[in-house]
C-alpha positions, 0 to 999 in steps of 0.5 A: 485813778482819780484825783480824789482817790489820789488825795486819799492815798496821800493822806494814808500815807502821811498817817501814823502806820499802825497796823491797820494801816500797814495792813492796807498798804498792798492795796494802796500800792495796787491803786498807785500801780493803776495810775493812768488815764485820769492822772497820765502826767504824774511824774514816774520817779514820784510814782516809783518813790510812792510805790517803794515807800508802801512796800517799805511801810507794809513789809518793814519791821513795825517797830522801825516802821512806827519809830521812824514816823515818830522821829521823822514828824514829831521830832522837830517843827521843820517836819510837822504836818500841822501846817499853822505851826509853820506859820503861827508857831505857838502864837495866838493867831493859830487858834483863830486860824483853826476855827476858820479852816474847820468852818471851811471844812464844815461849810463843805460838809466835812466834820472832824472827829474828836481830837482831829485838828483842821491844819493836819496835812492828812486832814487837809488832804481827806477834804481836798478828796471831797471837792472838785478837782480845781477847788481842791488844786486851789486849796492845796496850792495856798499851802504851797510855801508850807508844803515845800518847806516840809519837803525840803526838810524831809529831803535834807533828812533823806526820808522816803516820806519826801515823795508824798510831799512832792506828789502833794505839790504836784497835785496842787500845781506847785513847782518843787522849790528847795527852800533855805530853812533856818537851823533847827535847834535840838530837841534838848534845847528846845525843852530846856528850861530857861534860867529863871530871871537870868539865875536871879543874879540881880538879886545876889543869886549866882548862876546855876551850878555856882556857890549860892550866897547866903544872907542872914537877916536879924529879925526886927523886934516887934513894936508894942501892940503890933500883932503877932 
């Protein structure tokens, strides 16, 4: 297996495991089993973990497999596969960074489909698969800190997907590092609506769930000649 094929396998393993992808897991497992020659130094532990993941995705209950993926990657920022979310969050800097990355793809002859975002890690791996090995390694190594962030979060969650990030780091030539991640707020906290104006207490309105004072104001009599 050459580096371009390995990149595509990793991209597939990080994609949403719909029926089409689950059906292809046996083929992906066979490809990983044949890793030798071009990639003799792939750590055996990573290879075994990747093979176990293909079996789990291909033979597990479809509902559980898909739900586990959603819970893993769509419930919190620490494991997000959208890489610029780890760097820019929701700031305005994310837009220009996305444009620059998309232009990098286009200059190399790769054009995104409708709805695809350039910072999605499986897309980045697909791009790396189209490049010479050294270029691909340099491209992925620029994301080393982000990859280690996601890997650390997946290890903390005891997710089998951590093996895919470990393999990507190995491919990039970046050592695996356990990072100290900030405590992630719960989904309820992340989606909680803030109190508008702090409950408007400065205007005489009490906090939510507290009695609200009522102020009755007498209407002033209109001045003669004033419009009704």
